[in-house]
N, C-alpha and C positions, 0 to 999 in steps of 0.2 A: 372397432365398435360394430355390433350387429343388432339390427333392428328389424323384426319380422322376417329373419332369415337372410337379410340382405346386408352385406358388409359395406360400410361407408368409411372411406379413408379421408381424414382431415388433412388438408394441405398445409404445409409449414410456411411461414413468412420468412423470405430471405432478406435480411437487413441490407446487404450490399446492393441488391437490385432495387430495394425500396429507396435507399438514399440516392442512388443514380437517377431514379424517376423523379425524385423530389427536386434534385439539383437542376434538371434540364431547364424548367421555366425560369429559374433564378439566373442561371448563366445567360440564357437568351436576353433577359431583361437588362442585365448588366452590360451586355454587348450593345444594346440599343442606347443605354445611357452614355456609354462611352463614345458612340457615334455622335450623339447629340451634343456632348460637350466638346469633342474635337472639331466639330463643324461651327462651333460658336453660336449654336441656337440657344443655349442657355448662357446666363451671364458668367457662370463658372462651372468647373467640374464638380464643385462641392454641391451646387444647387441640383444638378442631375443626379448626384449620388444620394442626396437626401430623399428625393422623390422615389428613386429605385428602392432604397432602403426601407421606406415605409411599407412597401407592398411585398417585399422579398420573404419575410417571415411567414405571413399567411399563405403565400403561394407555395412555399417549401412544405408547410404543414398540410396543405391541401393535396399536394402531389404525393406525399408520404401516406396519407389516408387512402387515396385512390389506389396506390400500389398495394396496400394491405388488403383492400377489398378485392382486387383483381387476383392477387396470389392466393387468397384463401377461399377461392371458389365462388365469390359473389361477383361474377363477371359483369352482370348488367349494371350494378352499382358502381363497380370499379371503372368501367368505360364511361359512365355518366360523370363520375368525378374527374377523370382525365379531360373530358370534353369541357367541363366547367373551368378547370385550371387553365386549359388552352385559351378559352375565350377571354378570361381575365387577363392572361398574359398579353394576348394580342390587343386588347382594349387599352391596357396601360401602355404598352410599347407605342401604339398609334398616338396615344395622348402625349407621351414624351417627345415624339417627333413632330406632331402637329400643333400642340398648344402654344409653344413659343412663337410660331409663325402666325397664328391666329392673333396673338397679342399685338404683334407688329403691324398686322393689317387693320386691326381695330383698336386704336388708341383709347377708345372709351372704356375698354375692358381692363385698363391698367389698374394695378392695386393701389392702396392708399400710400404705400411707400414710394411708388413710382410718381405719384402726384406731388411729392415733396420737391419737385423740380419746376416750379411755376415759371411761366415766361417772363413775367415782371415781378421781381422779388425784392428790390431794394427797400429797406426802411432806414430812415435817417435817425441816428442817435445824437442828440445834443448838437446837431448841425456839423459834426466832426467826422462821423464814421458811418459807412454803409454796412448794413448787417442783413444776412439772409434770415428771414423770420423762422424757417424750419430747420435748415441745415446748421445755422448758427455761426458759420465763419463770417468774418468781418474784414474790412479794409478801410483806409482813410478815404474820406470823401474828396474828390478832386477839387482843387481850389477854383476860384471863380474865373480864372483866366481860361479854364477848359470848359468847353460846351459839348453837349452830346453830339456824337458823329454817327448817325444812323446808317449812312451809306458804307462807312468804314466797318461798322458792326455787321452789317449784312454780308459784306465781302468776306469777313472772318468767319461767319456762320456757314457760308458756302464752303470755304476751305475745310471746315471742321465737320461737315455734314456727315461724313462716312463714320464718325464715332458718336453721332448724336449729341453733339455739344451745343450749348447756347453761348452767345457772345454779346458783349457790350463794349462801347467805345467812346472816349472823349478826346477832344483835340483842341490844341491852341491854334487858332486860325492865323495868328501872326507868325509864330515860329515854325509851326508844323509839328511841334512836339505832341506825343500822343500817349494815351493810357488805354490799354485794352484788357478786357477781362473775359476769361472763358470758363465754362463750368461743364465738365464731362462726367457722366455716370459710368460707374463700373470698375475702372482700373485702380481703385485706391485701397482695396481690402488687404491685399497680400503684397509683400515686399517686391517679389519677382514681377508681379503685374505692374506695380508703380514704377519700377526701374525700366521695364520695357516701354511704358508710356513716355518716360522722360527721354530715353534714348531715341525713340521715334520722333518726338518733338524737336530734339536737337538736330536730327537728320534733316528735318523739314526747314528749320530756321537757318541752320548754319551750312546748308549744302550749296549755297549760291556763290558765285565768283565774287571775290573782293571781300568776303566775310572771314574774320578771324576769331577764334574762341579765346577769350581772356580767362574765364573761370567756368568750370563744369563740375558741380558737386551734387551728388545724390546721398541723402541721409535718411535713415529709417530708425525711429526710436519710439518705443511704447506703442507699437501698432500704427503709427502715423509716418507718412513720408513728408519730406521737405526737400525741394530741389531748387537749385540756383544755377542759372545760365547767364553768363555775361559775354557779349560778343561786340565786336567793332565792325562797322560797315565802312569800307573805303577809308579806314583810319581816321574817321572824323565824327561818325554818328554811333552813339551808344544804344544798343538794343539789348535790354536786360530782362530776364524772365524769372519769375519765382512761382513755384507750384507747391501746393499742399494737399494732402489727402485727409479725408475724414469719413465719418460714418453717416449714412442716410437711412438707418434703420437696422433691424436684425440681419437682413440678408442683402444689404445694398451699401454702396460706397460711392464716393465722388472724388474728383480731383479738381480743385480750383487753381487757376493760373492768372497772374497779373503780369502784363508785359508793358514796358515803357520804352519809348523812342525819344532820345533826348540828345541835345547837343553837349550838354554838361551832365555828368552822372550823378552829381551829389543829391539833387532833389529826388531823382528817380530811385536811387538806392535807398533813401530814407522812406520813400513811399512804399517800395517793395517790402521793407522790413516791417511795415505796419500791417501786413497780411497776417491774420491770425485765425487759427482753427479753434472752435469751441464745441461743447457738447450740443447736439441738436435739440430743439424743443420737442416735447412729447406731443 
């Protein structure tokens, strides 16, 4: 093309180079998401993947437009576009790495779904069952021979502190028989996570000398887990555990476990069979 005697050559856009420029911020952000998921800063790889996925498309489009501007002679606009894409990529990447840490440091910032795990949660139904008012699972109410054992519950809380679990306990002061309940957030959404949780629990409980495993069954059906562990201590004390998984919202899950320490297993196993998962309240 000739204008006023001066020839102006239009530059052509190279799609290969443009796609490469557009992919760079997306690949970097995916890498950050994988690091966050592998380090356990997010509750799951899915959570990190969802966050990265929300911004990948606009970043890809922005990188492609910036590359087109740069390649077709609009250098100033192209450079400005790349700077904008780089700043957004850095900001989102920093958020992926820092936000989960900030949530842990500032519990007040927890989402409404996180607040579905209150410290005191039991509601009594007809004097026979305890039920979680938001998560929905329920279990038989301990009989009158059992009284609350806050010291035992606190000891259990300390043991489970690394996974952020809550714990409650009741004990028969005459026989020493006990009922313990724990509630952990996170490992109940997927079969593999639930199985890993159960295997880890078994290693902790059954790893002591004089303990023998009688029954160890993990089942997964319809998106829910159900675990039963029966062990004997010194061939005379029955320590039975049952865990179930359930939903705590769109992006969260829980595992509830009931453990019994009994001289005779009959009442304890009937009690464990009464642990039921239900749909959480809205």
